[in-house]
N, C-alpha and C positions, 0 to 999 in steps of 0.2 A: 437361835440354835443353828448349828452347822453340820453338814454331812460331807465327808470326803467320798468321792466316787471314783472307781477305777475301771478303765475300759477293757474290753475283750478283744478277741481275734478280729482283725479287719482294720484296727487302728495303727498297725505297724507301717513304717516307711523307712527307707534307707536314709540314715543320717540321724535317726532318733537317739536321744540320750547323750549327745556329744558332751555337753556341759556336765552332765551327771557323772559320766565315766571319769572325767578329769577331777571332779570333786570328791568321788568316792572310789579311789583306785584299789583299795583293799577289797571292797565288795566285788568289784569287777574281776579281780584276780581270783577270788574265792569261787565266783561263778564259773570262770573259765576252767579252773582246776577240776571242778565237779563235773562239768559238761564234757570236758575233753577237747574243747576248741575255744578260740578267743571270742568271747561274747561281744567285746567292743568292736572287733573287726567285722563280725556278722552284722551288727546293728549299723555301723558307720560306713562300711564299704560293700558288704555282701558280695565278695569276689566270686563266690561259687553259685550265686543266684538261689540261695536256700532260704532266705528270710520269709518267703511266703509259703513255705512248706510247713505244715502243721507241727511236725516234731521239732522244728527250729523256732517257729513263730511263738509258740507258747512260752518257752524259757526266756526268749528275748523280751517279750512284752511284760512278763512278770518281773524280770530284773529291772527294766526301766521304770515301771510303775512303783516298785518297791523303793528304788532310789529317789524317785520323785517325792515319795512320802518322807523319807529321811531328810530330804532337803527342806520340805515344809516344816518338819519337826524342829529344825534349827531355828526357825523364826519364832519358836515358842508358841505356835498356834496349835490349838487343840480342836478336835471334832467331838460332837455329841453322839454321832452315828457314823457308820461306815457301810458302804455297799459297793459291789463290783458286778459288772455284767459278765456272766459265764466265767471265763478264765479270770477276769478281774476280781472275782470273789477271793482268790488265793492271796492277792495283794492286800485285800481288805482284812483277811484273817491275819496276815503278817502285821499289818498296822495295829490290829487289836491285841497283839501279843499272844494270839493262839498258837502260832507256829514261829519258828526261827526263820531267818532268811534262807538258810541251807535246806531246812525241811520243806519249805514251800517250793524251793527250786527243784528239789527231787520229786516232789509230787507232780509239778507241772511237766517236768521232763518225761515222767512215766505216762502221764495223761496224754501228752502230745504224741508219744510214740504209739500208744494203743489206738488213739483215734485215727492216726494216719494209716494204720493197718486195717481198718474196718473196710467192709465191702464198699465198692464204689457207690456213690449216691450223689444227690444234687440238692440245692437249696434255692429258694427264690423269695424275694420280698414282695409282699402284697400291700398295696397302698389304697386307701379310701374305701375299704371294705371292713365291716365289723366282724368280729370273731363269730358271732351267731350266723350271719349270712354266709360267711366263708365255710363254716362247718356244714351248713345245709347244702351249699353248692357242691362240696366235695362228695357228700353222701348221695345226692341226686345224680351225680355223674359217675357213680361207682368208683370213686377215688379214695376209698377208706384206707388205702395203703399209704396215704400221706398223713404226716403228723405236723401239728403246729409246734415249731421250735422256739420261737421268740415272740413274746407279746411286748413289743418295744415302746409303743405309744398308742393312743387311741387311733384306730384305723391304720396302724403300721405293724404288720404282722410278717413273720418269716415262716415259711413252710419247708418241710424236709422230707425226703423220701428217695425212691429210686428215680434215676434220671428220666426214664421214659414217662413215669407217672407225673413228675413235675412238669415236664414239657406239655403233657396232655392237659394239665390243669389250667394252662394259660387262657385257653378259649373261654371256659366257663367263668373265670375271674374277670376277664375283660367284658363279658356279657353283663356282669353285675355293675359295670361301670368302674371297676378297679384297674389299677396299674399293676402290671406283672414285670418284675425285674429279676432276671436270672443272676444269681450270685456266683462269683468265681471261687467255688469250693469243690473239693474232690470227694467229700464225705457227707452223709446225711446226719449232721450233728444234731444233738438233743432230740433223738427220735428212737424208735424201737430198734433201728438198724445198728445202734451202738451197744446192743445188749452184750455182745462178747467183750467189748472193751470195758463195759461196766463190771462184768464178772471178774475180769483179770485185775482191774483197778481195785476192786473190793478186797482182793487177796493182798495187794501191795500195801494198801493204806493201814492194814492191821498193825504194821510195824512202826507206825508214826505215833508219837505222843503229842497230845494237844494240851496246852496250858490254859488256865482261866483267862477269859477276855476282859480287858479293862475298859473296852468301849463296845457297845452293842453293834453287831454286824447283821444286816438284813440278808436272809437267805434267798436265793433265786427261786427255789422250789416252792417255798411257802409264803414269800413276801412278808415275813415276820422275822423278828430277831432270832438268831441261833441260840440254842441252849448249849451248855458245855457238853452235855451228854449226847447231843445229836449231830455233832460236827461231821464225823466220819460218814454217817448214814446219808446226810443231806448232800455231801460232796459226791458220794457214790450215785445217788438218785439223780443228781444234776445232769449226769452224762446222757441219760435217756429222757429226761423230763424237760418241759418247756421253761424258758427263762421268763419269770413273771416280773418283768421290769416295770410295767405300768402300775401294777398293784404295789410294787415295792416303793416306788416314788409316792404313790398316793398314801401309803402307810406313813411315810415320813412327813408328808405335807400335813397329815392329820394330827401330828404331834404338836403343831403350833407353828410360829413363824420360823420358817426353815430356808436357809441358803445352802447352795451346793457348790463345791469346788472339785473340779475334775483333775486328778493327779495321774499323769501319764501322757503318751503321745496323742496328739490331735485333740479335738473337742467334740467327738461324735456324741457322747452321752450328754454333754451340756445342751446340745440342740434338742435331743429327745426330752430331757427334763423340762425345757422351756415349753415344748408342745403339751406335755402332761400337765404342767402348772396352769397353762391357759385354760385347758379343758376343765381342770379341777376347780378353778376360780369361778367359772360361769355355771357350774353344776350345783344345784342345792344339795348339801349333804344331809340335811334333815328337812322335813316338811311338816308344817302345821296344818292339821285337817280337823274337820268337825265330825263328831260321832253322831249316832242316831238320836241322842237326847240333847244335842246342841252344845256339848262341852268341847273345848279345844284340847287337842292332844298332839304331842310331837312324836312322829314315827320315823323310823330309818327307811332308806330306800328299799331294803329287802322286805321290811314289813308292808310297805306299799304294794310291792309285787305280790307277795303272799296273799294279802287281803284281796287284791283285784282278782287273782286267779281263783280264789275260793268263793268269790261273790258273782263275778260276771263271766258268762261263757263266751266262747268265740262266736262272733256274729252279733254282739251287743251293739245297739245303736248309741252313738256318742256324738256330742258336740265338740268340735275342735275350737280352741280359743281363737277368736277373730273370724270364725266362719259361721254363717247363719244356717247353713244346710247340714243336717246330720249325716254321718256315714257309719259304716259298720267296721268292727274290729276284725282283723284277718288272722290274728295270732293271740296266744296268751302273752301276758306281760313277761318281760325278761329284764334281768339286771345286766346292763351293758357296762363293760370296763370296770366291773366291781362296785359301781356306785350310781349308775344312772338308770332309774326305773323307766322302761320304755315299752311301747306297744306298736305293732304294725297295723295299718289301716288300709281298707280297700280304696282303690283309686289314688293312692299316694305311693311314692317311692321313698322308702326310708322310714325310720322309727320316730314316734312322737313321745316326748316326755309325758309321764302320767299326769303331771301337774297341769298339762295343756289340754287334757281331754276330760269330759265328764259324761256319764251315762244320761241319756235323754230323760228317762223316767225318774232318776234320782240325782239330778244334777246339783241339788242343794246340799247334799250330805254325802260324806265319805267316811265310813266307820273306821276307827283306829283299831289296830291289832295290838294285842298285849305283847 
């Protein structure tokens, strides 16, 4: 199986789309007429230094990604699924037949204008910290004003909020052992601070008609395929909700043998997908456990977490695989990255997979949950 993936803001560069504009001059002209400026000049020369401004970036990236799909279509190559990161979702919906090229361009033009007008904000990438630990650190440091914007890959998260708060978060993130990288953005995208943009976009999108999709598109908000009836709602929600990219790719990987092809400038998503694939491949998706009467049962990671928390309180003594001395649990079990059942232990930094720990008193049996 194959999935086409389309990049979002940040993948733009001067010179992108040169061959595509030459191959599809009619689409380039249509885009320029609708936007009121030359899309090819913006992408290829950027004489007024506008390409990195949100209201220009979004139409430019959408156009180049849409033309990249049309070029791929000429090869008579087809995809089983489509997905796009944030803005890239519009190119995916175009590729699925849900919107015309013109309708998609109108939507991203409006979206870019509204997001560029939002109150000033900031974003930062956080590396090597889990979502659970990051949320706890933000809460403990009274930084609940910060939202998680992108869950890009295991331990690669983007946070969004007011500039002062983002700057203050650097210290606590680095204390966790994480890397803090301030991003070159002017707005707090995918956060509560986009509420006004979301409200105005909701009014605008009412005039757009969506057609049935011939290929499933994975929604950023839910990490599951769009339904024909919920396209407008999910595009509206996407403005203030986090991009669930890790879960989206995991959903696609769970469908079977899947390969990915990135259509658009650069290969930012390709690298993220490779990281997610590596983590997915080494993480058991189902576990076989023994119940109280000695029978084998297959349970999901979520069932493992639920059973553990219903059975063993915080402070339970456990053996860690490969260790002779028991230690105590420091937290409840949690499901990391949507599929990894883990628990935090005293005297250790980081989480252990539930398959690698067993309670001292009942190490021979783990009950299955229905």
